[in-house]
C-alpha positions as CSV (number, residue, x, y, z in Angstrom):
1,M,-69.2,46.2,-24.2
2,K,-66.0,48.0,-23.6
3,K,-66.7,47.8,-19.9
4,T,-67.1,44.1,-20.1
5,S,-63.9,43.4,-22.0
6,L,-62.0,45.8,-19.8
7,S,-63.3,44.1,-16.7
8,S,-62.4,40.7,-18.2
9,A,-58.9,41.9,-19.1
10,L,-58.4,43.3,-15.6
11,M,-59.7,40.1,-14.1
12,I,-57.3,38.0,-16.1
13,A,-54.4,40.3,-15.2
14,V,-55.3,40.0,-11.5
15,V,-55.5,36.2,-11.6
16,G,-52.2,36.1,-13.5
17,A,-50.5,38.3,-11.0
18,V,-51.8,36.2,-8.1
19,A,-50.7,33.0,-9.9
20,L,-47.2,34.5,-10.3
21,V,-46.9,35.5,-6.7
22,G,-48.1,32.1,-5.7
23,C,-45.5,30.4,-7.8
24,K,-42.8,32.7,-6.5
25,K,-43.7,31.8,-2.9
26,K,-43.4,28.1,-3.7
27,E,-39.9,28.7,-5.0
28,E,-39.0,30.5,-1.9
29,A,-40.4,27.8,0.3
30,A,-38.0,25.2,-1.1
31,P,-34.8,27.2,-1.8
32,T,-31.7,25.5,-3.0
33,P,-29.2,24.9,-0.2
34,P,-26.7,27.7,0.1
35,P,-23.1,27.0,-0.7
36,A,-21.1,25.6,2.2
37,A,-19.8,28.3,4.5
38,S,-16.2,29.0,3.9
39,A,-15.2,28.9,7.5
40,P,-11.5,28.0,8.0
41,A,-10.9,24.4,8.7
42,P,-10.1,23.6,12.3
43,M,-6.4,23.2,13.0
44,V,-5.6,19.5,13.6
45,E,-2.1,18.6,14.7
46,S,-1.1,15.5,12.9
47,A,1.1,12.9,14.5
48,P,4.6,12.7,13.2
49,A,5.0,10.3,10.4
50,A,6.1,6.8,11.3
51,P,9.6,6.0,10.4
52,V,9.9,4.3,7.1
53,L,11.0,0.7,7.1
54,S,14.3,0.2,5.3
55,V,16.3,-2.9,4.6
56,T,19.8,-2.5,6.0
57,A,21.3,-5.8,4.9
58,V,20.5,-9.0,3.0
59,T,22.7,-12.0,3.7
60,V,22.7,-15.6,2.4
61,G,24.0,-18.4,4.6
62,N,23.2,-21.9,5.9
63,A,22.8,-21.4,9.7
64,A,21.2,-18.8,11.9
65,A,22.4,-17.9,15.4
66,A,20.1,-17.5,18.4
67,D,19.7,-13.8,17.6
68,M,18.7,-14.8,14.0
69,T,21.8,-13.4,12.4
70,V,23.3,-15.3,9.5
71,A,26.9,-15.4,8.7
72,P,27.4,-14.8,5.0
73,V,28.5,-17.9,3.0
74,A,29.5,-17.6,-0.7
75,V,29.7,-21.3,-1.4
76,L,27.1,-23.8,0.0
77,A,27.0,-27.6,-0.2
78,A,24.3,-29.3,-2.3
79,K,22.5,-30.5,0.8
80,D,22.6,-27.3,2.8
81,K,19.6,-25.4,3.9
82,I,19.7,-21.9,2.3
83,I,18.8,-19.0,4.6
84,V,18.1,-15.5,3.2
85,S,18.4,-13.1,6.1
86,V,16.8,-9.7,5.8
87,K,17.8,-7.1,8.4
88,T,15.5,-4.1,8.7
89,S,15.3,-0.8,10.5
90,G,12.0,1.0,11.2
91,T,8.4,0.2,12.0
92,A,6.3,-2.3,10.1
93,S,3.0,-4.1,10.7
94,N,2.1,-7.1,8.6
95,V,4.4,-6.1,5.7
96,P,5.1,-9.0,3.3
97,V,8.8,-9.8,2.8
98,A,9.7,-12.4,0.1
99,A,12.8,-14.0,-1.3
100,K,13.3,-15.6,-4.6
101,L,16.2,-17.9,-5.6
102,T,17.1,-17.9,-9.3
103,Y,19.4,-20.5,-10.8
104,Q,22.1,-19.4,-13.3
105,D,20.0,-20.3,-16.3
106,G,17.2,-18.0,-15.1
107,Q,15.0,-20.8,-13.7
108,V,13.4,-20.0,-10.3
109,A,14.8,-22.4,-7.8
110,G,12.4,-21.4,-5.0
111,E,10.2,-18.6,-3.6
112,Q,9.2,-18.1,0.0
113,S,7.6,-15.3,1.9
114,A,7.1,-14.1,5.5
115,T,5.2,-11.4,7.3
116,L,7.3,-8.6,8.8
117,N,6.3,-7.0,12.1
118,A,9.0,-4.7,13.5
119,T,9.2,-1.7,15.9
120,D,12.8,-0.9,15.6
121,T,15.5,-3.1,14.1
122,G,15.0,-6.7,13.4
123,T,15.9,-9.7,11.3
124,T,13.6,-11.9,9.3
125,N,15.0,-15.2,7.9
126,I,13.5,-17.0,5.0
127,E,14.6,-20.6,4.7
128,F,14.8,-22.8,1.6
129,A,15.2,-26.6,1.9
130,N,15.3,-29.1,-0.9
131,S,14.5,-32.8,-0.5
132,K,17.0,-33.4,-3.3
133,P,20.5,-31.9,-3.4
134,W,20.6,-28.4,-4.8
135,P,21.9,-28.5,-8.4
136,A,25.5,-27.2,-8.6
137,G,25.9,-23.8,-10.0
138,K,25.5,-20.1,-9.3
139,Y,22.3,-18.6,-7.7
140,T,20.9,-15.2,-7.0
141,A,18.7,-14.3,-4.1
142,D,16.4,-11.4,-4.6
143,V,14.4,-9.8,-1.8
144,T,11.2,-7.8,-1.9
145,V,9.5,-5.9,0.9
146,D,5.9,-4.9,0.4
147,G,6.4,-5.9,-3.3
148,K,9.3,-3.6,-3.9
149,A,12.9,-4.7,-4.5
150,A,14.9,-4.4,-1.3
151,G,18.6,-4.7,-0.6
152,M,21.2,-5.8,-3.1
153,P,20.7,-9.2,-4.9
154,Q,23.0,-11.7,-3.3
155,Q,25.0,-14.1,-5.4
156,F,26.2,-17.5,-4.1
157,E,27.3,-20.8,-5.4
158,V,26.3,-24.4,-4.7
159,K,29.1,-27.0,-5.1
């Protein structure tokens, strides 16, 4: 009987060993991917950064010349067209520029926007017209470029 139980124990040990070796081979057959090689990244020369667009002047007037420049006017007539002129320097493609006129009591008298495309220096004029005369009083013109305040707010008066 001892021989039989020893044979049985040996047989179980051999089957167990084969089973472990078989499992181990399956693990090796589908190894986890090795970590990415830490080879140095190829050197890529980047293009120089495009010049930043900057507002060089904001002017309020009532007439634009052929080159789009606007002579500053501090006092406008009630029936005048109001032009907010934004001079820029730099490069821009489809950048929103907006102007907002605020009356002395804080009420918004008008808001207009345009799209700025520039390759060097340029002028973008935003015009405000009113079917009725503009109310007499003091106004402020605020300009934003790409949603950020640009240039100094311009104060003017309508008489």
